[in-house]
VEXFI-848995 format. One record per residue (C-alpha): residue in one letter; x, y, z. Coordinates in steps of 0.5 Angstrom, whole numbers, padded with zeros to 4 digits, always signed. Each point is the difference from the previous one (the first is absolute). Layout:
% residues N
aXYZ/...
% end
This chain:
% residues 298
x+0000+0000+0000/x+0003+0007-0002/x+0000+0005+0006/x-0001+0007-0003/x+0001+0006+0003/x-0001+0007-0004/x+0005+0005+0003/x-0003+0006-0004/x-0004+0002-0006/x+0006-0001-0005/x-0001-0008+0000/x+0006-0001+0005/x-0001-0007+0003/x+0003-0005+0004/x-0002-0008-0001/x+0002-0006+0003/x+0002-0006-0005/x+0003-0006-0002/x+0000-0007+0002/x+0002-0007+0000/x+0007-0003+0002/x+0003-0007+0001/x+0007+0002+0002/x+0003+0001+0007/x+0006-0003+0004/x-0004+0000+0006/x-0007+0000+0002/x+0001+0002+0007/x+0004+0007-0001/x-0007+0004+0001/x-0006-0001+0004/x-0006-0002-0004/x-0007+0000+0002/x-0003-0007+0000/x-0004-0002-0006/x-0007-0003+0001/x+0001-0006-0005/x-0006-0004-0002/x+0000-0007-0004/x-0006-0003-0002/x+0001-0007+0001/x-0006-0002-0004/x+0002+0004-0006/x+0008-0002+0000/x+0002-0005-0005/x+0006-0001+0003/x+0004+0002-0006/x+0006+0003+0004/x+0000+0006-0004/x+0000+0005+0006/x+0006-0004+0003/x+0004+0001-0006/x-0002+0008+0000/x+0001+0002+0007/x+0007+0003+0001/x-0001+0000+0008/x-0002-0008+0001/x-0007+0002+0002/x-0003-0006-0003/x+0001-0008+0002/x-0003-0006-0002/x+0002-0007+0004/x-0002-0004-0006/x-0003+0000-0007/x-0007-0002+0002/x+0000+0005+0005/x-0003+0007-0001/x+0005+0006+0001/x+0001+0003+0007/x+0003+0006+0003/x+0007-0002+0003/x+0002+0002+0007/x+0001+0007+0000/x-0002+0001-0007/x-0005+0006+0001/x+0006+0004+0004/x+0005-0001-0006/x-0005+0002-0006/x+0002+0006-0003/x-0007+0000-0004/x+0003+0000-0007/x-0007-0004-0002/x+0004-0005-0004/x-0004-0005+0003/x-0006+0003-0002/x+0002+0001-0007/x+0002-0007-0001/x-0005-0004+0003/x-0005-0002-0006/x-0006-0001+0005/x+0000+0006+0004/x+0001-0004+0006/x+0005+0005+0004/x-0002+0007+0003/x+0005+0005+0004/x-0003+0005+0004/x-0007+0000-0004/x+0003+0000-0007/x-0001-0007-0004/x+0001-0002-0008/x-0007+0004-0002/x+0004+0007+0002/x+0005-0002-0005/x+0000+0003-0007/x+0001-0006-0005/x+0007-0001-0003/x-0001+0001-0008/x+0005-0006-0002/x-0002+0001-0007/x+0003+0007-0001/x+0006-0002+0003/x+0005+0005-0003/x+0006-0003-0004/x+0007+0001+0001/x+0001+0004-0006/x-0005+0005+0002/x+0003+0001+0007/x+0007+0001-0003/x-0003+0005-0005/x-0003+0004+0006/x+0006+0000+0003/x+0004+0002-0006/x-0005+0006-0002/x+0000+0003+0007/x+0004+0006+0000/x+0002+0006+0005/x-0004+0005-0003/x+0002+0008+0002/x-0005+0003-0005/x-0007+0001+0002/x-0007+0002-0004/x-0005+0005+0003/x-0005-0005+0000/x-0001-0002+0008/x+0000-0007+0003/x-0007-0002+0002/x-0002-0002+0006/x-0003-0006-0003/x+0007-0002-0003/x+0003+0001+0007/x-0005-0005+0003/x+0001-0005-0005/x+0007+0000+0001/x+0000+0000+0008/x-0005-0006-0001/x+0005-0004-0004/x+0006+0001+0005/x-0005-0003+0006/x+0003-0006-0002/x+0008+0002+0000/x+0003-0005+0005/x+0003+0002+0007/x+0004-0003+0005/x-0004-0005+0004/x-0006+0003-0003/x+0000+0006+0005/x-0003+0005-0005/x+0003+0006+0002/x+0001+0004-0006/x-0004+0006+0000/x-0001+0005-0006/x+0001+0007-0001/x-0003+0004-0006/x+0001+0007-0002/x-0004+0001-0006/x+0000+0007-0003/x+0005+0004-0003/x+0000+0006+0005/x+0000-0005+0006/x+0006-0004-0003/x+0004+0007-0002/x-0001+0002+0008/x+0003-0007+0002/x+0006+0001-0005/x+0001+0007+0003/x+0001-0003+0007/x+0005-0005-0003/x+0004+0005-0003/x+0000+0004+0006/x+0004-0005+0003/x+0005-0001-0005/x+0001+0008+0000/x+0004-0002+0006/x+0005-0005-0003/x+0006+0002-0005/x+0001-0003-0007/x-0008+0001-0002/x+0001+0006-0003/x-0003-0002-0007/x-0006-0003+0003/x-0001+0006+0004/x+0001+0005-0006/x-0005-0005-0004/x-0005+0001+0005/x+0001+0008+0001/x-0001+0000-0008/x-0007-0004+0001/x+0002-0007-0002/x-0002-0005+0005/x+0006-0005+0001/x-0003-0004+0006/x-0007-0002-0004/x+0002+0002-0007/x-0007+0003+0000/x-0004-0006+0001/x-0007+0001+0002/x+0000-0005+0005/x+0004-0004+0005/x-0001-0006+0004/x+0004-0003+0006/x+0000-0006+0004/x+0002+0001+0007/x+0000-0004+0007/x+0002+0000+0007/x+0007+0001+0000/x+0001-0006+0005/x-0003-0005-0005/x+0006-0005-0001/x-0002-0001-0008/x-0003+0007-0001/x+0005+0002-0005/x-0001-0006-0004/x-0007+0000+0001/x-0001+0007-0003/x+0005-0002-0006/x-0004-0006-0002/x-0007+0004+0001/x+0003+0006-0004/x+0003-0004-0006/x-0007-0004+0000/x-0003+0007-0001/x+0005+0002-0005/x-0001-0006-0005/x-0008+0001+0001/x+0001+0007-0002/x+0004-0002-0006/x-0006-0005-0002/x-0005+0006+0000/x+0005+0004-0004/x+0002+0005+0005/x+0007+0003+0001/x+0004-0001+0007/x+0007+0002+0003/x+0003-0002+0006/x+0000+0006+0005/x+0006-0001+0003/x+0002+0007+0002/x-0007+0001+0004/x+0001-0007+0003/x+0007+0002+0003/x-0002+0006+0003/x-0007-0002+0002/x+0004-0005+0005/x+0004+0006+0003/x-0004+0006+0000/x-0006+0000+0005/x-0003+0006-0003/x-0002-0004-0006/x-0003-0006+0004/x-0004+0005+0004/x-0002+0003-0007/x-0002-0007-0002/x-0004-0002+0006/x+0005-0005+0003/x+0002-0002+0007/x+0007+0000+0002/x+0000-0007+0000/x-0002-0001-0007/x+0005+0001-0006/x-0001+0000-0008/x+0004-0005-0003/x-0002+0000-0007/x-0003+0005-0005/x-0002+0001-0007/x-0002+0006-0004/x-0006-0002-0004/x-0003+0004-0006/x-0003-0001-0008/x+0006+0000-0004/x+0002+0007-0003/x+0005-0001-0006/x+0004-0007+0001/x-0003-0005-0004/x+0005-0006-0001/x+0001-0004-0006/x+0005-0005+0002/x+0003-0003+0006/x+0007+0002+0002/x+0005-0005+0001/x+0002-0003+0006/x+0007-0004+0002/x-0001-0007+0002/x-0002-0002+0007/x+0006-0002+0004/x-0002-0006+0003/x+0004-0005+0005/x-0003-0007-0001/x+0001-0004+0007/
% end
């Protein structure tokens, strides 16, 4: 479920998103609320799929002829990734009141081919020229809906989103970033460009999106990076232009004034951000060459 807070009338909002992770080194590093897991033994067909899917060893079966059971301490270990619900063919499992009937169907028939994915990756370019056409709220909501399925470590679902939509707001934020750089040496060219009316921070993009989480989140950088890259490729599929907002990320992690402007608390940190907009003049016809990957086969 998306948690949306409208900060002001400029469509500047924060959303909590992202889902599903099956990897962690230790399941007891963090306290997790006990999950209410129910197995309907009358529906269970003893296929064992839930046992295979569960990363926390929640389920067990004593013999092939017996129904699946919840292992000792299983409810405490559950990370509520809902893999068991998604894989059960007969909707026999529910967790915290959610069962298979709450899941969206997986359209196996439209599974993208590898060449389609490669084409998407190749056509994605860092865009620094944007048209005057605004990014619509409908487009943003479609993209943010998609990133709900970005994986997060231990399924913590801790990635939150900032959306600054509208050139005036984006320009105001860029000015705060520039103010921070005025105290540094070696950035004269950047400052001169800004003073001439050129935006070196967001390149005139009409929209900026950022992924943030608690500074205490162990995998916060990784979670936010995965989420923003998922957003990035989805935006490419919608023919929107993007570019990583590196200057903004750097300053947002250091300047409290910017975090206050963004409405973030002291323990919240921006880890990833993109400029976003309709492409202004950069229409690429070719895929630039890249060196071969450097691989050590072990």
